[in-house]
N, CA and C atoms as an extended XYZ file, in Angstrom:
525
Properties=species:S:1:pos:R:3:atomname:S:1:resname:S:1:resid:I:1 pbc="F F F"
N       196.430      174.966      136.700 N   MET     1
C       196.577      174.790      135.270 CA  MET     1
C       196.248      173.361      134.873 C   MET     1
N       196.571      172.416      135.764 N   LYS     2
C       196.260      171.018      135.466 CA  LYS     2
C       194.749      170.833      135.300 C   LYS     2
N       193.963      171.531      136.123 N   ASN     3
C       192.507      171.441      136.006 CA  ASN     3
C       192.002      171.981      134.678 C   ASN     3
N       192.799      172.821      134.025 N   LEU     4
C       192.410      173.366      132.732 CA  LEU     4
C       192.975      172.555      131.566 C   LEU     4
N       193.692      171.470      131.878 N   GLY     5
C       194.181      170.599      130.818 CA  GLY     5
C       195.672      170.639      130.572 C   GLY     5
N       196.405      171.481      131.299 N   ALA     6
C       197.858      171.535      131.106 CA  ALA     6
C       198.480      170.244      131.640 C   ALA     6
N       199.506      169.814      130.965 N   GLU     7
C       200.207      168.597      131.385 CA  GLU     7
C       201.663      168.941      131.652 C   GLU     7
N       202.167      168.506      132.805 N   PHE     8
C       203.540      168.788      133.199 CA  PHE     8
C       204.250      167.486      133.526 C   PHE     8
N       205.514      167.379      133.087 N   ASN     9
C       206.288      166.219      133.506 CA  ASN     9
C       206.883      166.515      134.874 C   ASN     9
N       207.537      165.531      135.484 N   ASN    10
C       208.070      165.701      136.840 CA  ASN    10
C       209.081      166.835      136.925 C   ASN    10
N       209.918      166.971      135.911 N   GLU    11
C       210.923      168.039      135.921 CA  GLU    11
C       210.250      169.411      135.895 C   GLU    11
N       209.205      169.567      135.062 N   GLU    12
C       208.499      170.838      134.979 CA  GLU    12
C       207.797      171.165      136.297 C   GLU    12
N       207.187      170.144      136.921 N   ARG    13
C       206.515      170.354      138.213 CA  ARG    13
C       207.523      170.789      139.267 C   ARG    13
N       208.650      170.108      139.303 N   LYS    14
C       209.676      170.435      140.290 CA  LYS    14
C       210.232      171.837      140.037 C   LYS    14
N       210.468      172.172      138.779 N   SER    15
C       210.986      173.499      138.434 CA  SER    15
C       210.006      174.596      138.830 C   SER    15
N       208.730      174.363      138.572 N   PHE    16
C       207.698      175.328      138.945 CA  PHE    16
C       207.729      175.583      140.452 C   PHE    16
N       207.834      174.518      141.234 N   MET    17
C       207.872      174.659      142.692 CA  MET    17
C       209.143      175.381      143.136 C   MET    17
N       210.243      175.129      142.478 N   GLU    18
C       211.488      175.805      142.833 CA  GLU    18
C       211.405      177.303      142.568 C   GLU    18
N       210.773      177.680      141.454 N   VAL    19
C       210.603      179.105      141.146 CA  VAL    19
C       209.758      179.767      142.231 C   VAL    19
N       208.648      179.125      142.625 N   TRP    20
C       207.795      179.710      143.653 CA  TRP    20
C       208.478      179.733      145.015 C   TRP    20
N       209.264      178.724      145.322 N   ARG    21
C       210.009      178.718      146.585 CA  ARG    21
C       211.010      179.877      146.590 C   ARG    21
N       211.729      180.051      145.485 N   PHE    22
C       212.703      181.131      145.389 CA  PHE    22
C       212.003      182.493      145.472 C   PHE    22
N       210.851      182.624      144.831 N   SER    23
C       210.077      183.864      144.899 CA  SER    23
C       209.685      184.168      146.341 C   SER    23
N       209.250      183.155      147.058 N   GLY    24
C       208.907      183.329      148.474 CA  GLY    24
C       210.105      183.775      149.279 C   GLY    24
N       211.243      183.176      148.994 N   TYR    25
C       212.482      183.549      149.675 CA  TYR    25
C       212.821      185.011      149.398 C   TYR    25
N       212.713      185.425      148.124 N   LEU    26
C       212.998      186.816      147.762 CA  LEU    26
C       212.029      187.802      148.428 C   LEU    26
N       210.795      187.350      148.663 N   MET    27
C       209.813      188.223      149.308 CA  MET    27
C       209.997      188.283      150.824 C   MET    27
N       210.951      187.503      151.343 N   GLY    28
C       211.256      187.588      152.764 CA  GLY    28
C       210.607      186.537      153.638 C   GLY    28
N       210.028      185.501      153.045 N   ILE    29
C       209.449      184.436      153.862 CA  ILE    29
C       210.602      183.675      154.513 C   ILE    29
N       210.592      183.563      155.845 N   PRO    30
C       211.682      182.844      156.526 CA  PRO    30
C       211.760      181.388      156.051 C   PRO    30
N       212.962      180.888      155.879 N   GLU    31
C       213.145      179.519      155.375 CA  GLU    31
C       212.483      178.487      156.274 C   GLU    31
N       212.345      178.798      157.566 N   THR    32
C       211.737      177.842      158.485 CA  THR    32
C       210.272      177.574      158.175 C   THR    32
N       209.592      178.517      157.516 N   ILE    33
C       208.181      178.301      157.163 CA  ILE    33
C       207.960      178.232      155.654 C   ILE    33
N       209.031      178.258      154.889 N   LEU    34
C       208.937      178.169      153.433 CA  LEU    34
C       208.784      176.694      153.043 C   LEU    34
N       207.838      176.411      152.154 N   PHE    35
C       207.607      175.010      151.765 CA  PHE    35
C       208.864      174.392      151.151 C   PHE    35
N       208.980      173.066      151.277 N   ARG    36
C       210.148      172.352      150.756 CA  ARG    36
C       209.871      171.694      149.410 C   ARG    36
N       208.639      171.233      149.213 N   ASP    37
C       208.291      170.531      147.975 CA  ASP    37
C       206.804      170.730      147.695 C   ASP    37
N       206.312      170.107      146.642 N   GLU    38
C       204.915      170.297      146.235 CA  GLU    38
C       203.941      169.841      147.313 C   GLU    38
N       204.199      168.698      147.911 N   GLN    39
C       203.302      168.187      148.943 CA  GLN    39
C       203.253      169.145      150.137 C   GLN    39
N       204.408      169.653      150.533 N   ASP    40
C       204.489      170.604      151.629 CA  ASP    40
C       203.740      171.897      151.271 C   ASP    40
N       203.870      172.349      150.020 N   ALA    41
C       203.192      173.564      149.573 CA  ALA    41
C       201.675      173.378      149.606 C   ALA    41
N       201.197      172.217      149.173 N   LEU    42
C       199.757      171.946      149.185 CA  LEU    42
C       199.221      171.925      150.611 C   LEU    42
N       199.977      171.335      151.520 N   GLN    43
C       199.559      171.292      152.919 CA  GLN    43
C       199.518      172.710      153.503 C   GLN    43
N       200.511      173.510      153.189 N   LEU    44
C       200.552      174.893      153.646 CA  LEU    44
C       199.385      175.689      153.067 C   LEU    44
N       199.066      175.443      151.803 N   PHE    45
C       197.941      176.106      151.140 CA  PHE    45
C       196.627      175.770      151.851 C   PHE    45
N       196.420      174.492      152.146 N   GLU    46
C       195.198      174.060      152.837 CA  GLU    46
C       195.095      174.709      154.215 C   GLU    46
N       196.209      174.792      154.929 N   THR    47
C       196.222      175.441      156.238 CA  THR    47
C       195.870      176.919      156.097 C   THR    47
N       196.441      177.567      155.093 N   GLY    48
C       196.135      178.973      154.844 CA  GLY    48
C       194.666      179.195      154.536 C   GLY    48
N       194.061      178.287      153.762 N   LEU    49
C       192.639      178.413      153.437 CA  LEU    49
C       191.774      178.353      154.688 C   LEU    49
N       192.163      177.508      155.647 N   MET    50
C       191.385      177.386      156.881 CA  MET    50
C       191.425      178.684      157.695 C   MET    50
N       192.523      179.427      157.563 N   CYS    51
C       192.712      180.658      158.347 CA  CYS    51
C       192.257      181.911      157.606 C   CYS    51
N       191.906      181.767      156.357 N   GLU    52
C       191.582      182.938      155.543 CA  GLU    52
C       190.249      183.549      155.959 C   GLU    52
N       190.242      184.854      156.183 N   PRO    53
C       188.978      185.503      156.556 CA  PRO    53
C       188.049      185.586      155.352 C   PRO    53
N       186.766      185.812      155.598 N   PRO    54
C       185.841      185.953      154.474 CA  PRO    54
C       186.200      187.184      153.638 C   PRO    54
N       185.930      187.137      152.337 N   PRO    55
C       186.250      188.289      151.491 CA  PRO    55
C       185.418      189.501      151.892 C   PRO    55
N       186.065      190.659      151.878 N   GLU    56
C       185.359      191.904      152.180 CA  GLU    56
C       184.767      192.459      150.887 C   GLU    56
N       184.006      193.503      151.014 N   THR    57
C       183.307      194.102      149.877 CA  THR    57
C       184.255      194.412      148.720 C   THR    57
N       185.439      194.964      149.056 N   GLU    58
C       186.402      195.316      148.010 CA  GLU    58
C       186.835      194.090      147.214 C   GLU    58
N       187.002      192.963      147.898 N   SER    59
C       187.400      191.721      147.216 CA  SER    59
C       186.302      191.244      146.277 C   SER    59
N       185.064      191.347      146.729 N   VAL    60
C       183.922      190.942      145.901 CA  VAL    60
C       183.851      191.814      144.650 C   VAL    60
N       183.977      193.114      144.839 N   VAL    61
C       183.923      194.048      143.714 CA  VAL    61
C       185.064      193.772      142.745 C   VAL    61
N       186.278      193.575      143.278 N   MET    62
C       187.448      193.345      142.425 CA  MET    62
C       187.302      192.049      141.625 C   MET    62
N       186.916      190.964      142.282 N   ALA    63
C       186.779      189.679      141.586 CA  ALA    63
C       185.752      189.768      140.460 C   ALA    63
N       184.608      190.369      140.749 N   ASN    64
C       183.567      190.498      139.733 CA  ASN    64
C       183.981      191.453      138.620 C   ASN    64
N       184.679      192.525      138.978 N   SER    65
C       185.144      193.482      137.964 CA  SER    65
C       186.159      192.855      137.020 C   SER    65
N       187.055      192.067      137.577 N   LEU    66
C       188.067      191.414      136.734 CA  LEU    66
C       187.425      190.514      135.690 C   LEU    66
N       186.462      189.726      136.120 N   ILE    67
C       185.816      188.815      135.173 CA  ILE    67
C       184.977      189.585      134.162 C   ILE    67
N       184.237      190.572      134.631 N   ASN    68
C       183.383      191.336      133.705 CA  ASN    68
C       184.176      192.185      132.725 C   ASN    68
N       185.390      192.600      133.102 N   SER    69
C       186.192      193.424      132.193 CA  SER    69
C       187.079      192.588      131.278 C   SER    69
N       187.245      191.316      131.579 N   ALA    70
C       188.123      190.456      130.772 CA  ALA    70
C       187.788      190.469      129.284 C   ALA    70
N       186.519      190.392      128.889 N   PRO    71
C       186.234      190.441      127.443 CA  PRO    71
C       186.742      191.717      126.771 C   PRO    71
N       186.677      192.835      127.473 N   LEU    72
C       187.179      194.089      126.906 CA  LEU    72
C       188.690      194.046      126.723 C   LEU    72
N       189.386      193.353      127.642 N   VAL    73
C       190.843      193.254      127.572 CA  VAL    73
C       191.285      192.598      126.268 C   VAL    73
N       190.515      191.634      125.794 N   ILE    74
C       190.907      190.950      124.551 CA  ILE    74
C       190.176      191.507      123.334 C   ILE    74
N       189.494      192.634      123.516 N   GLY    75
C       188.935      193.333      122.364 CA  GLY    75
C       187.524      192.972      121.957 C   GLY    75
N       186.771      192.311      122.818 N   ILE    76
C       185.378      191.990      122.481 CA  ILE    76
C       184.528      193.189      122.864 C   ILE    76
N       183.854      193.782      121.876 N   GLU    77
C       183.111      195.020      122.120 CA  GLU    77
C       181.605      194.843      122.094 C   GLU    77
N       181.106      193.840      121.404 N   LYS    78
C       179.657      193.643      121.326 CA  LYS    78
C       179.128      193.201      122.696 C   LYS    78
N       178.120      193.910      123.224 N   PRO    79
C       177.607      193.610      124.571 CA  PRO    79
C       177.181      192.150      124.776 C   PRO    79
N       176.502      191.578      123.799 N   ALA    80
C       176.038      190.197      123.953 CA  ALA    80
C       177.223      189.228      124.035 C   ALA    80
N       178.227      189.443      123.212 N   ALA    81
C       179.410      188.583      123.231 CA  ALA    81
C       180.181      188.751      124.544 C   ALA    81
N       180.245      189.991      125.060 N   ARG    82
C       180.911      190.237      126.340 CA  ARG    82
C       180.187      189.513      127.471 C   ARG    82
N       178.861      189.618      127.496 N   ARG    83
C       178.074      188.942      128.543 CA  ARG    83
C       178.256      187.436      128.463 C   ARG    83
N       178.254      186.908      127.243 N   ASN    84
C       178.394      185.474      127.029 CA  ASN    84
C       179.756      184.977      127.547 C   ASN    84
N       180.825      185.696      127.214 N   LEU    85
C       182.152      185.288      127.672 CA  LEU    85
C       182.282      185.456      129.185 C   LEU    85
N       181.756      186.539      129.740 N   ALA    86
C       181.815      186.737      131.192 CA  ALA    86
C       181.099      185.600      131.914 C   ALA    86
N       179.953      185.181      131.381 N   LYS    87
C       179.217      184.055      131.980 CA  LYS    87
C       180.078      182.794      131.957 C   LYS    87
N       180.745      182.554      130.858 N   TYR    88
C       181.642      181.398      130.717 CA  TYR    88
C       182.800      181.488      131.716 C   TYR    88
N       183.374      182.683      131.859 N   LEU    89
C       184.484      182.878      132.791 CA  LEU    89
C       184.047      182.676      134.240 C   LEU    89
N       182.858      183.156      134.589 N   PHE    90
C       182.338      182.925      135.935 CA  PHE    90
C       182.179      181.429      136.186 C   PHE    90
N       181.698      180.715      135.188 N   SER    91
C       181.488      179.273      135.315 CA  SER    91
C       182.808      178.539      135.540 C   SER    91
N       183.827      178.861      134.740 N   ILE    92
C       185.131      178.223      134.893 CA  ILE    92
C       185.751      178.610      136.236 C   ILE    92
N       185.667      179.879      136.584 N   SER    93
C       186.219      180.349      137.847 CA  SER    93
C       185.545      179.653      139.023 C   SER    93
N       184.226      179.545      138.984 N   ARG    94
C       183.478      178.864      140.049 CA  ARG    94
C       183.936      177.415      140.162 C   ARG    94
N       184.135      176.757      139.034 N   ALA    95
C       184.587      175.357      139.053 CA  ALA    95
C       185.997      175.240      139.629 C   ALA    95
N       186.845      176.221      139.350 N   LEU    96
C       188.231      176.175      139.838 CA  LEU    96
C       188.345      176.486      141.327 C   LEU    96
N       187.594      177.478      141.812 N   ILE    97
C       187.746      177.890      143.215 CA  ILE    97
C       186.744      177.224      144.146 C   ILE    97
N       185.726      176.584      143.592 N   GLY    98
C       184.721      175.899      144.404 CA  GLY    98
C       183.527      176.788      144.716 C   GLY    98
N       182.398      176.151      144.939 N   ASN    99
C       181.156      176.888      145.190 CA  ASN    99
C       181.177      177.740      146.456 C   ASN    99
N       181.753      177.245      147.581 N   PRO   100
C       181.723      178.086      148.790 CA  PRO   100
C       182.406      179.445      148.592 C   PRO   100
N       183.606      179.455      148.013 N   LEU   101
C       184.299      180.722      147.800 CA  LEU   101
C       183.601      181.548      146.720 C   LEU   101
N       183.142      180.902      145.660 N   ALA   102
C       182.429      181.619      144.595 CA  ALA   102
C       181.176      182.295      145.154 C   ALA   102
N       180.466      181.616      146.055 N   ASP   103
C       179.282      182.225      146.669 CA  ASP   103
C       179.671      183.420      147.533 C   ASP   103
N       180.775      183.301      148.283 N   ARG   104
C       181.223      184.424      149.114 CA  ARG   104
C       181.653      185.610      148.252 C   ARG   104
N       182.156      185.326      147.036 N   LEU   105
C       182.537      186.394      146.111 CA  LEU   105
C       181.347      186.883      145.284 C   LEU   105
N       180.175      186.331      145.580 N   MET   106
C       178.918      186.713      144.929 CA  MET   106
C       178.929      186.487      143.424 C   MET   106
N       179.562      185.399      143.001 N   TYR   107
C       179.505      185.027      141.591 CA  TYR   107
C       178.077      184.596      141.274 C   TYR   107
N       177.654      184.772      140.035 N   PRO   108
C       176.319      184.295      139.664 CA  PRO   108
C       176.209      182.794      139.910 C   PRO   108
N       175.043      182.376      140.358 N   ALA   109
C       174.808      180.952      140.610 CA  ALA   109
C       174.918      180.175      139.309 C   ALA   109
N       175.370      178.961      139.420 N   GLY   110
C       175.485      178.119      138.241 CA  GLY   110
C       176.074      176.770      138.605 C   GLY   110
N       175.748      175.789      137.822 N   SER   111
C       176.264      174.453      138.058 CA  SER   111
C       177.704      174.347      137.545 C   SER   111
N       178.540      173.643      138.285 N   THR   112
C       179.914      173.419      137.851 CA  THR   112
C       180.111      171.988      137.356 C   THR   112
N       179.020      171.236      137.315 N   PHE   113
C       179.127      169.845      136.896 CA  PHE   113
C       179.648      169.750      135.462 C   PHE   113
N       180.788      169.126      135.287 N   GLY   114
C       181.357      168.883      133.970 CA  GLY   114
C       182.020      170.082      133.309 C   GLY   114
N       182.057      171.242      133.980 N   VAL   115
C       182.603      172.456      133.365 CA  VAL   115
C       184.065      172.270      132.992 C   VAL   115
N       184.877      171.773      133.924 N   LEU   116
C       186.310      171.621      133.637 CA  LEU   116
C       186.574      170.484      132.663 C   LEU   116
N       185.801      169.416      132.765 N   ALA   117
C       185.953      168.311      131.807 CA  ALA   117
C       185.624      168.799      130.393 C   ALA   117
N       184.562      169.588      130.259 N   TRP   118
C       184.181      170.152      128.958 CA  TRP   118
C       185.276      171.070      128.440 C   TRP   118
N       185.844      171.892      129.312 N   PHE   119
C       186.913      172.798      128.909 CA  PHE   119
C       188.120      172.001      128.409 C   PHE   119
N       188.512      170.953      129.149 N   ARG   120
C       189.661      170.126      128.735 CA  ARG   120
C       189.387      169.439      127.400 C   ARG   120
N       188.149      168.976      127.200 N   MET   121
C       187.804      168.343      125.931 CA  MET   121
C       187.903      169.364      124.784 C   MET   121
N       187.423      170.583      125.024 N   GLN   122
C       187.522      171.626      123.998 CA  GLN   122
C       188.987      171.931      123.699 C   GLN   122
N       189.817      171.943      124.728 N   GLU   123
C       191.241      172.236      124.549 CA  GLU   123
C       191.891      171.165      123.675 C   GLU   123
N       191.578      169.904      123.933 N   ARG   124
C       192.138      168.817      123.113 CA  ARG   124
C       191.634      168.899      121.676 C   ARG   124
N       190.333      169.149      121.527 N   TYR   125
C       189.742      169.283      120.197 CA  TYR   125
C       190.402      170.436      119.438 C   TYR   125
N       190.565      171.568      120.124 N   HIS   126
C       191.181      172.753      119.509 CA  HIS   126
C       192.609      172.444      119.070 C   HIS   126
N       193.353      171.737      119.918 N   ARG   127
C       194.740      171.383      119.584 CA  ARG   127
C       194.792      170.482      118.345 C   ARG   127
N       193.881      169.513      118.272 N   ILE   128
C       193.828      168.605      117.116 CA  ILE   128
C       193.452      169.371      115.853 C   ILE   128
N       192.440      170.235      115.960 N   MET   129
C       191.990      171.004      114.791 CA  MET   129
C       193.076      171.958      114.303 C   MET   129
N       193.850      172.527      115.224 N   GLU   130
C       194.951      173.419      114.820 CA  GLU   130
C       196.005      172.647      114.017 C   GLU   130
N       196.207      171.366      114.359 N   LYS   131
C       197.172      170.549      113.612 CA  LYS   131
C       196.627      170.198      112.230 C   LYS   131
N       195.322      169.880      112.188 N   ILE   132
C       194.706      169.476      110.922 CA  ILE   132
C       194.454      170.678      110.012 C   ILE   132
N       193.862      171.728      110.575 N   LEU   133
C       193.514      172.932      109.808 CA  LEU   133
C       194.072      174.169      110.515 C   LEU   133
N       195.364      174.415      110.390 N   PRO   134
C       195.962      175.555      111.106 CA  PRO   134
C       195.289      176.882      110.764 C   PRO   134
N       194.985      177.660      111.809 N   GLY   135
C       194.405      178.983      111.613 CA  GLY   135
C       192.944      179.004      111.229 C   GLY   135
N       192.280      177.866      111.235 N   ARG   136
C       190.892      177.836      110.780 CA  ARG   136
C       189.902      177.484      111.892 C   ARG   136
N       190.359      177.505      113.132 N   THR   137
C       189.430      177.186      114.215 CA  THR   137
C       188.496      178.355      114.420 C   THR   137
N       187.251      178.055      114.761 N   GLN   138
C       186.258      179.113      114.888 CA  GLN   138
C       186.354      179.820      116.229 C   GLN   138
N       185.869      181.047      116.239 N   ASP   139
C       185.866      181.864      117.442 CA  ASP   139
C       184.724      181.413      118.348 C   ASP   139
N       185.055      181.012      119.570 N   ASN   140
C       184.044      180.615      120.540 CA  ASN   140
C       184.544      180.974      121.938 C   ASN   140
N       183.768      180.635      122.956 N   ASN   141
C       184.171      180.993      124.309 CA  ASN   141
C       185.505      180.375      124.701 C   ASN   141
N       185.770      179.164      124.247 N   PHE   142
C       187.047      178.531      124.571 CA  PHE   142
C       188.202      179.329      123.984 C   PHE   142
N       188.112      179.671      122.695 N   THR   143
C       189.217      180.411      122.082 CA  THR   143
C       189.326      181.809      122.676 C   THR   143
N       188.223      182.387      123.081 N   ARG   144
C       188.277      183.696      123.735 CA  ARG   144
C       188.945      183.592      125.100 C   ARG   144
N       188.608      182.533      125.845 N   PHE   145
C       189.232      182.334      127.160 CA  PHE   145
C       190.734      182.123      127.011 C   PHE   145
N       191.122      181.303      126.046 N   THR   146
C       192.552      181.080      125.857 CA  THR   146
C       193.236      182.351      125.359 C   THR   146
N       192.487      183.228      124.686 N   SER   147
C       193.049      184.526      124.313 CA  SER   147
C       193.383      185.344      125.553 C   SER   147
N       192.557      185.206      126.578 N   LEU   148
C       192.844      185.889      127.841 CA  LEU   148
C       194.136      185.368      128.444 C   LEU   148
N       194.328      184.063      128.395 N   LEU   149
C       195.564      183.486      128.923 CA  LEU   149
C       196.762      183.982      128.130 C   LEU   149
N       196.598      184.064      126.812 N   GLU   150
C       197.690      184.559      125.972 CA  GLU   150
C       197.969      186.036      126.250 C   GLU   150
N       196.920      186.811      126.548 N   ALA   151
C       197.109      188.231      126.842 CA  ALA   151
C       197.897      188.431      128.126 C   ALA   151
N       197.883      187.414      129.001 N   SER   152
C       198.619      187.533      130.260 CA  SER   152
C       200.077      187.121      130.112 C   SER   152
N       200.501      186.730      128.929 N   ALA   153
C       201.904      186.358      128.697 CA  ALA   153
C       202.698      187.641      128.496 C   ALA   153
N       203.469      188.014      129.489 N   PHE   154
C       204.163      189.296      129.483 CA  PHE   154
C       205.289      189.381      128.465 C   PHE   154
N       205.872      188.263      128.081 N   ASP   155
C       207.012      188.318      127.169 CA  ASP   155
C       206.682      189.036      125.870 C   ASP   155
N       205.470      188.853      125.364 N   GLU   156
C       205.103      189.492      124.107 CA  GLU   156
C       205.021      191.009      124.249 C   GLU   156
N       204.778      191.491      125.465 N   ALA   157
C       204.689      192.936      125.700 CA  ALA   157
C       206.035      193.527      126.080 C   ALA   157
N       207.088      192.716      126.045 N   GLY   158
C       208.412      193.209      126.392 CA  GLY   158
C       208.741      193.072      127.862 C   GLY   158
N       207.851      192.466      128.627 N   ILE   159
C       208.097      192.229      130.048 CA  ILE   159
C       208.399      190.747      130.200 C   ILE   159
N       209.367      190.406      131.020 N   SER   160
C       209.687      188.989      131.171 CA  SER   160
C       209.786      188.620      132.637 C   SER   160
N       209.887      187.338      132.888 N   TYR   161
C       210.033      186.821      134.241 CA  TYR   161
C       211.505      186.595      134.590 C   TYR   161
N       212.402      187.040      133.728 N   ARG   162
C       213.819      186.856      134.006 CA  ARG   162
C       214.211      187.618      135.262 C   ARG   162
N       215.151      187.055      136.001 N   LEU   163
C       215.592      187.665      137.247 CA  LEU   163
C       216.989      188.247      137.078 C   LEU   163
N       217.352      189.236      137.915 N   PRO   164
C       218.706      189.776      137.843 CA  PRO   164
C       219.722      188.702      138.194 C   PRO   164
N       220.946      188.872      137.689 N   ASP   165
C       221.982      187.873      137.953 CA  ASP   165
C       222.933      188.293      139.071 C   ASP   165
N       222.618      189.415      139.721 N   HIS   166
C       223.440      189.844      140.853 CA  HIS   166
C       222.550      190.560      141.861 C   HIS   166
N       222.892      190.459      143.131 N   VAL   167
C       222.080      191.055      144.177 CA  VAL   167
C       222.089      192.586      144.113 C   VAL   167
N       223.165      193.196      143.634 N   TYR   168
C       223.236      194.652      143.493 CA  TYR   168
C       222.889      195.038      142.061 C   TYR   168
N       221.880      195.890      141.910 N   ALA   169
C       221.384      196.264      140.581 CA  ALA   169
C       222.495      196.821      139.687 C   ALA   169
N       223.382      197.638      140.252 N   GLU   170
C       224.437      198.248      139.435 CA  GLU   170
C       225.455      197.230      138.934 C   GLU   170
N       225.498      196.050      139.549 N   GLU   171
C       226.426      194.996      139.114 CA  GLU   171
C       225.724      193.915      138.311 C   GLU   171
N       224.431      194.044      138.138 N   SER   172
C       223.653      193.039      137.426 CA  SER   172
C       223.773      193.244      135.915 C   SER   172
N       223.771      192.137      135.189 N   GLY   173
C       223.785      192.203      133.729 CA  GLY   173
C       222.407      192.572      133.206 C   GLY   173
N       222.296      192.779      131.902 N   LYS   174
C       220.997      193.116      131.298 CA  LYS   174
C       220.077      191.894      131.408 C   LYS   174
N       218.882      192.118      131.896 N   TRP   175
C       217.914      191.037      132.039 CA  TRP   175
C       216.589      191.502      131.572 C   TRP   175
């Protein structure tokens, strides 16, 4: 998220890591191999990347399908607009995951030079324009991409990330 322009203070970063550590614990990861802090998590991530096998055909199909179907998820129906947004999403995705993995996932070739910097600049511009002229920002690939991020916010659909307050479901409060 930081690569996309999100800014977190130390408390937010620490809280995020605690949530993921707790999630790992709930999924059964033994505490002896569960990361302790952000630095430990990054080191574990890098080690995992070194051991990760190449993506199989199903992974390639799934990754490409997700990006190509994303415009439909947010209601873009015109073929040209869908292709344009999918191209933008492939570009951002390639910049985020790196060229070697993007090539293994058979993403369309493209330069990643300045892609994330341009995205962050658009995000800042959009934020400023929303303050100056609320509701009047124009529809473009940036606003469409951020619409995808908003569509992934489960709270609006009645689904939340809240956890039960007791280990036994029958003794847990409403969550």
